[in-house]
C-alpha positions in Angstrom: 3.2 -6.5 28.3 1.4 -6.4 32.1 0.2 -3.0 33.0 -0.7 -1.7 29.7 -4.3 -1.9 28.4 -5.0 -2.7 25.8 -7.3 -1.4 22.4 -9.1 -4.0 21.2 -11.0 -1.3 18.9 -7.9 0.2 17.2 -6.9 -3.9 16.6 -10.0 -4.1 14.6 -9.8 -0.4 12.9 -5.9 -1.5 12.3 -6.6 -5.1 10.9 -9.1 -4.2 9.1 -6.6 -0.8 6.8 -3.9 -3.4 7.1 -6.0 -6.7 5.0 -7.5 -3.8 2.7 -4.7 -1.8 1.8 -2.9 -6.0 1.2 -6.5 -6.2 -0.9 -4.8 -3.8 -3.3 -2.3 -4.0 -3.8 -3.1 -7.4 -5.0 -5.9 -6.2 -6.9 -3.2 -3.6 -8.6 -1.2 -7.2 -9.3 -3.7 -8.7 -10.7 -5.2 -5.8 -12.8 -0.9 -5.6 -14.0 -0.5 -9.1 -15.4 -3.7 -9.4 -17.6 -2.7 -6.2 -19.6 1.3 -7.5 -20.1 -0.2 -8.1 -23.3 -1.3 -5.4 -24.6 2.5 -3.8 -22.9 3.7 -6.5 -25.6 1.7 -5.2 -29.1 2.2 -1.5 -28.2 5.9 -1.6 -27.6 6.2 -4.5 -30.2 8.7 -6.1 -27.7 9.1 -10.1 -26.9 7.8 -12.2 -23.8 11.2 -12.0 -22.0 11.1 -8.1 -23.0 8.0 -7.6 -21.4 8.0 -10.7 -18.1 10.6 -7.6 -16.5 7.4 -4.8 -16.8 6.5 -6.8 -13.8 9.6 -7.8 -12.2 11.2 -4.2 -12.8 7.1 -3.3 -10.6 7.9 -6.0 -7.7 11.2 -4.9 -7.4 11.2 -1.5 -7.2 8.2 -1.8 -4.8 9.7 -4.1 -2.5 12.6 -1.1 -2.4 11.1 1.7 -2.2 8.2 0.3 0.1 10.7 0.6 2.8 12.1 3.4 1.8 9.1 5.5 2.0 8.1 3.6 5.5 11.4 5.9 7.3 10.7 8.9 4.8 7.5 9.2 6.3 8.3 7.9 9.6 11.2 10.8 9.8 9.9 13.3 8.0 5.8 13.3 8.3 5.2 11.3 12.1 3.6 14.1 13.8 1.4 16.1 10.9 0.7 12.4 9.4 -0.9 11.7 13.0 -3.1 15.1 13.1 -3.9 15.0 9.6 -5.3 10.8 10.4 -6.8 11.7 13.2 -8.8 14.7 12.1 -9.9 12.1 8.5 -11.0 9.9 11.5 -13.0 12.1 13.6 -14.5 13.9 9.7 -15.2 10.5 8.7 -17.1 9.7 13.0 -19.1 12.9 12.9 -20.1 12.0 9.2 -21.3 7.7 10.0 
């Protein structure tokens, strides 16, 4: 937008954080898939039933993500900003 400054350093930090979050989610999903055979053995269910574990995990994450986001936006917005700034300030002084 005209007249507004764009902080490129902040944008790079945000991009790194978002990329790392996506990687973490990918690894969590990657750990669930190999463990499906163990879940199948432990609970004594078949392949059809254990496949619902992955579906339920993905569906619950998809549904809860916007809900938690809105709750964070309404309830903890200012506190979250304060805590994240304090964390970044603490990290900056110790790096």
